[in-house]
Steps between C-alpha positions, in 0.01 A plus 500: 500500500646840405550726797362796310150380591290783642559424867477868593140511377382266775450479874593151621394343826758250620384295797779350707727784385736441794526132415774345289337500156277796579798719585680417176189548285422832670855624449501397134171683440628810680816495291271522195335813646177325595298604802495215752278458803643232729295314760664281763420393857868444596408183689748290693494180291860602442701805606286817492831689504587361157157602372537853636847523344351410162222755552754771579677427172172549315421822683805657338285527186264800493232302315466237775224502760544255788184393681526273806193282517361150490355362181221330693392834652241598240444863617876568476528354150177670395632838611820437303302436182281804559795731548750373244284335229761249378458399137716189517559270795789271579376286787798336671395515867435155645586274786787306348664170587397136470641390836352791696154405372521173692487680834336837423214419262277795587766749390452363147122516517515868601773629269472275197123457482335795676769740386480384140121526500531863612734571210270329250190679622664842501661439161155429363341800670769746392529353149869416521657452159700188591562297816824302509532272803748253642415135476769240564676195360376326815166444325679224303570307823444129455559504125798304368498584129765766434521775394187640661261651247197722548297242308545238774221445751587641841203399710689288755699749715718341768526804730257762624722769349467336158126462550461873568700587188286271286195654665627844392509381140143370528376818667663710227335283236156563649554878501625490143200291393238699689631854475758503220786582738833448321716276721847347460616236745876445508631167628841596640777241531751522793593867488835611644735797490592821686252616764372140514303324770676372816277189506621372163791269426744751350488724809474213752800319352713813475425605858564153646825451308636836612411415860666157477169320543369205299248563223175305494476308172165327452425180310863408575614746234295349218333830415480690172368850470438743216695784666392827338696821553299800617587723203353240265187476713460879488519504120223242487285700741547830316409334171190349661392846610566673170502283188197529273310205361461285809178308557259613769607203715860379493709255702872514419812329637791730582813292556856447382412185303786311665467241778820536702622244752509649848854366529600736218371801693680386815824458302466853360447640849803308626707644216377855557533492879817294516331274756424129483135445593418258779184328381230368731320257268131471588189330358253682277280749681120456479355705214834531322590362156827346373519697175367810323559590136307763303382469144518867394367464146192705582705775668727520197209523259277738693750713694822476300647360820852358490692437823857621478664413833641152564569401859878521458447875450205545733645334809810729513276804455290393797806436717650837409179674605477292820847615611426861416160504674638346819819707499719191476855481368587244237768246587 
């Protein structure tokens, strides 16, 4: 997608703007002179300090409006729509994490179902031009035929998190069918990179290795993931918001189209950190899957999407940021 698209002509609402993907999408839009309204509740699922640090970076842009608030609080979200009248929405706020859903199920019901319904209803009422929302590769849980394609049936989720993401796709479909709301659901595959999430493998492994602690490696290391660098994700999201010619209802994979062995990522971290990882090999966690791999044919055709960052480039970029953010000195 050419970056001369008319971003400056639009007001974008980005929910979860202090989250990992939301921060990067907001910054990319602001760099294209768009007006961005960011909504985030800065919850403590992981470090609120990290979220506030991201938000401060965004507030350096004059076209950014930061609104603290909960997506499930309808009057707050309603007031936001009334005041700012966003024309396009990038809905990235959600309760994330497969493992967390095993012990905190109601957090997913509130954020991922109630919160999403609020966004759908207000998008309909305020005649939003396009609603792009985050689905997840977790909806493919239980499937064994790789790569994962949007044409496969995904009606057997193996975690509550995955079930809420599939529910989002179904809820969007009903609003598209009933009210003509243009919706694009993006199934993200294992996103990593600078400003990433502390609950994900790249951060967890880096932190543990630097502290001389063992890393937890599930399924005894027999894991493959379609690691997708954040800059590639952002390009897919921006295209989803802006390209013409999309159908009224779209579901699109956004991934790197490469299933990497987890051992390869660990080896790259060892090389970059100069530390041999001590591995605590553990069985598969409930709700987890041994492999993810995105078929991105549809993204290529509809969005002009082409991932450009292999993990041997992406992992060093993450580590460099990690050292800088934490004020650490390289060995």
